[in-house]
C-alpha positions in Angstrom: 71.0 92.5 100.3 74.3 94.9 99.0 73.8 96.0 95.7 76.2 98.9 96.1 79.8 99.1 96.8 81.7 102.0 98.4 85.5 101.9 97.3 87.9 103.7 99.5 90.3 106.2 98.5 93.8 106.0 99.7 96.3 108.8 101.0 99.3 109.5 99.6 101.8 107.8 102.0 104.6 110.2 101.6 102.0 112.9 103.4 102.8 111.2 106.8 106.9 111.0 106.2 107.3 114.6 106.6 108.8 115.6 110.5 105.8 117.2 111.3 103.2 114.5 110.4 105.3 111.5 112.0 105.9 113.6 115.4 102.5 114.4 115.7 101.1 110.8 115.0 103.9 109.0 116.9 102.7 111.8 120.0 99.3 110.5 119.8 100.0 107.3 119.6 102.4 107.6 122.6 99.2 108.6 124.8 96.8 106.2 123.5 98.8 103.6 124.2 100.2 105.0 127.5 104.1 104.3 126.1 105.3 107.6 127.1 108.6 106.5 128.1 110.9 106.6 124.9 113.7 104.5 127.1 110.8 101.4 127.1 108.7 101.7 124.7 110.2 101.8 120.9 107.7 103.0 118.2 108.0 103.2 114.4 105.8 104.8 112.1 106.3 104.2 108.6 103.8 104.5 105.6 103.6 100.8 105.5 102.8 100.4 109.2 102.8 101.3 112.7 104.7 99.3 115.1 105.2 99.4 118.9 106.9 97.2 121.1 107.4 97.6 125.4 111.2 96.5 125.4 111.0 95.6 129.4 107.6 94.1 129.6 107.6 92.0 126.4 109.5 88.8 126.8 109.4 89.0 130.9 105.5 89.4 131.2 104.8 86.3 133.4 102.5 84.0 132.7 100.1 84.5 130.4 97.3 82.2 131.8 96.2 84.5 134.2 94.0 85.9 131.3 91.6 84.0 129.3 91.8 83.8 125.5 88.5 86.0 125.5 90.1 88.5 127.8 92.8 89.0 125.9 91.1 89.6 122.8 88.7 91.9 124.5 91.8 93.9 125.7 93.1 93.7 121.9 89.5 95.2 120.4 89.9 98.3 123.3 93.4 98.6 122.4 92.7 98.8 118.8 89.7 100.9 119.0 91.5 103.6 121.5 94.4 103.9 118.9 91.9 104.5 116.2 89.8 107.3 118.0 93.1 108.7 119.2 95.0 109.1 115.9 91.3 110.3 114.4 91.7 113.4 116.2 94.4 114.5 118.1 96.7 113.5 115.3 94.7 114.8 112.4 94.0 118.2 114.4 97.5 118.9 114.6 97.9 117.8 110.4 94.5 119.6 109.7 96.5 122.4 107.7 99.0 120.2 105.8 96.6 116.6 105.5 93.2 117.2 106.3 91.3 114.1 107.9 92.7 110.9 107.2 91.9 107.1 108.7 95.3 106.4 109.7 95.0 103.0 111.2 92.0 100.8 110.8 88.4 102.0 112.2 87.3 98.5 112.7 88.5 95.3 113.0 87.8 91.2 113.1 89.7 89.2 115.9 90.7 86.1 113.6 93.6 84.4 116.0 93.9 85.0 119.5 97.5 82.4 120.4 99.1 81.8 123.8 103.0 83.0 123.0 106.0 81.2 125.2 109.1 82.8 125.8 112.0 81.0 125.0 114.0 81.9 127.9 111.3 80.7 130.4 109.6 78.1 128.2 106.3 79.4 129.7 103.3 81.5 128.4 104.5 85.1 128.0 101.6 86.7 126.2 98.6 86.4 124.1 98.8 87.5 120.5 95.2 88.5 119.1 95.7 88.8 115.6 92.7 90.8 113.7 91.6 91.4 110.1 90.7 95.3 109.6 86.7 95.8 108.2 85.7 98.6 106.1 81.9 99.4 105.0 80.8 98.0 101.8 77.2 99.0 101.5 76.4 101.5 103.5 72.4 101.2 103.0 72.8 97.5 104.0 75.1 98.0 106.5 77.6 95.6 105.5 81.2 95.4 105.9 83.9 93.4 104.2 87.4 92.3 105.6 90.3 94.1 103.9 93.0 90.9 102.8 96.5 92.0 102.9 95.7 93.9 106.1 96.2 92.9 109.4 96.4 94.1 113.2 98.4 92.2 115.6 98.6 93.2 119.7 100.2 91.7 122.4 98.2 91.3 125.2 100.0 90.3 128.9 98.6 88.8 132.0 97.3 92.2 133.7 96.0 93.7 130.2 98.9 95.6 129.7 99.4 95.8 125.8 103.1 95.0 124.8 103.3 95.1 121.6 101.0 96.5 118.3 101.7 96.3 114.8 99.7 97.7 112.2 99.7 96.6 108.2 97.6 99.0 106.8 97.5 102.2 104.7 96.1 105.1 105.6 93.0 106.3 103.7 92.4 110.2 102.8 88.6 110.0 103.7 87.2 110.3 100.5 85.1 107.7 98.8 82.5 106.9 96.0 79.8 104.0 95.6 79.1 102.5 92.8 77.3 99.5 91.4 78.4 96.0 92.7 78.9 93.7 89.8 77.2 90.2 89.3 79.5 87.5 91.0 81.5 84.9 88.7 79.4 81.9 87.1 80.7 78.9 88.9 83.1 77.0 87.0 82.2 73.6 85.3 85.0 71.4 86.3 84.1 72.7 90.1 83.6 69.7 92.2 79.8 69.2 93.3 80.8 67.7 96.7 83.4 70.6 97.6 81.6 73.6 96.0 84.1 76.9 96.1 83.4 79.3 98.8 82.9 82.8 97.6 83.4 85.9 99.8 83.3 90.1 99.3 86.8 91.7 100.9 89.0 94.7 99.6 92.6 94.0 98.7 95.6 96.0 100.3 98.5 95.5 97.8 102.0 95.5 99.2 103.7 98.5 100.7 105.8 99.1 97.6 103.0 98.5 95.0 101.7 101.6 93.8 97.7 101.8 94.9 95.7 104.5 94.8 92.1 103.1 96.4 90.4 100.4 97.9 88.3 98.4 96.3 86.2 95.1 97.0 86.9 92.2 94.7 85.6 88.0 95.0 87.7 85.9 96.7 86.9 82.6 95.2 88.3 79.9 97.5 88.5 76.2 95.8 90.3 73.5 97.4 93.7 75.0 97.8 93.2 77.6 95.3 92.4 81.0 95.8 91.1 83.5 92.7 90.2 87.1 92.4 87.4 88.7 90.8 86.5 92.1 90.2 83.2 93.4 92.4 83.0 96.3 90.9 83.8 98.7 87.8 87.1 100.2 89.4 88.0 96.5 90.8 90.4 94.9 88.0 92.2 92.2 87.7 95.2 91.5 85.1 96.4 87.9 84.0 99.5 87.6 82.0 100.2 84.4 80.1 101.9 83.1 76.6 100.4 84.6 73.5 101.6 82.7 70.8 102.1 78.8 70.9 105.0 79.5 68.1 107.2 82.0 69.5 107.8 81.3 73.2 109.1 85.2 74.1 105.5 86.6 73.3 103.2 87.5 76.5 99.7 89.2 76.8 98.3 90.9 79.4 94.8 90.5 79.7 92.4 92.5 82.2 88.9 91.8 83.4 86.5 93.5 85.0 86.4 97.2 83.3 85.2 99.1 80.7 87.5 97.2 77.8 89.5 100.1 77.0 92.5 99.8 78.5 96.1 101.6 78.8 99.2 99.7 79.6 102.5 100.5 80.8 105.4 97.6 81.3 108.4 97.2 82.8 110.6 94.3 83.3 113.4 93.4 86.3 115.7 90.3 86.1 115.7 87.8 88.1 119.1 86.1 87.4 121.1 88.7 88.4 120.5 90.9 91.7 123.9 92.6 91.9 122.8 95.5 89.3 118.9 95.5 88.9 117.9 97.5 86.4 114.2 98.2 85.1 113.7 97.9 81.6 110.8 100.2 80.4 108.8 98.2 77.3 106.1 101.0 77.1 102.5 100.0 75.8 103.0 96.9 73.9 101.3 96.0 71.1 97.7 96.5 71.4 95.5 94.2 69.9 91.4 94.0 70.6 89.9 90.9 72.0 85.9 91.2 70.2 85.1 87.9 71.7 84.3 89.4 75.1 81.2 91.6 75.9 82.6 94.4 75.6 85.0 94.0 73.2 88.8 94.1 75.2 92.1 95.5 74.8 95.0 93.4 75.1 98.8 94.2 75.4 101.3 92.1 73.8 104.8 92.5 74.6 108.3 90.2 73.5 110.2 89.2 76.4 113.8 88.0 76.3 115.1 84.4 77.3 115.1 84.2 81.0 113.7 84.8 84.5 112.2 87.8 84.9 110.0 89.8 86.9 107.3 91.1 84.4 105.5 94.8 86.4 102.6 96.6 84.4 100.3 98.9 85.2 96.9 99.4 83.7 94.1 102.2 83.5 91.0 102.0 82.2 90.4 104.8 79.8 86.9 105.4 80.0 86.7 105.0 84.5 89.9 106.0 85.4 90.5 102.6 87.5 93.9 101.4 88.0 96.2 98.6 88.9 99.1 97.8 89.0 100.2 93.5 88.4 103.8 91.9 88.9 104.2 88.2 88.0 107.3 86.3 87.7 108.1 84.8 83.9 110.2 82.4 82.7 111.0 82.8 79.0 112.1 79.7 77.7 114.3 79.7 74.4 112.4 76.7 72.5 108.7 76.1 72.6 108.7 73.0 74.4 110.2 74.8 77.4 108.4 77.5 78.0 106.5 78.4 81.2 105.2 80.6 83.5 103.9 81.5 87.0 103.6 84.3 89.9 101.8 86.1 92.0 100.1 89.8 91.9 100.7 92.0 94.1 
């Protein structure tokens, strides 16, 4: 049974943006795929993803049904494994002095969809699209793995097993990791429908490409009907919520953090959503720190006063005891009266 959780450090994405790094990664990637003809194979290397397209083969592949779905899946998994090994050896060898060992693409994946894709010109099945979710070791002693939620590898397979496209949404791992205790799962909510109990899994969470993130930590993913909630699964897995603080003052909002030591430092920013022609980030600082003593341990909260209107609230949280970090963004609508105030949004 899993009792520990591995925390995976992410590499600095800017390290692979240098001309030397990009050239070495692209060469290893092209060699692994057999995509050395630059007039035919387009390859894009960026910190958040790696993409390949066979510009002559894609949409001109022929009849995809010459392969079964199972064969296409096996070809895709083999391709992902080949690319992973190539970029873990050749590219890292070339970059060892500048970067050191990094995992540039997912080391292991779990196929989740195998779909036939039709050509818009001919109407026939052109190729197979195999979508896979990366996995990482969760507990090395127990030999358990967990999906990386937010990451994906798509491979397009032609009738003869040729790789027509490859897209990896992933952030390179630095090669460093630590093992910590796995936190207890959250208690089942009292309002849960007993006929449709909430489904709970453990997964690592990868944020969006532009969101600051330093490591991959595990979370409990709780599916309750159409809702998906996150809960902390380790001392470094912080969950942040932004909500109204005062029923009397609709402009006051509070940041609540779950999963850490309770001793937090906050840094707020605000982007207006009403006018995109001139976007200026307003730095709000730490806000007013108050202590919630109803929790165990007591927890720091941050209260800010926001201007009326629609905004994107940006918040960085640091656990001052463990060093855990979490970036959170959420759309907030601040009304001018208590009867109309509301908020809503999503983290990224």
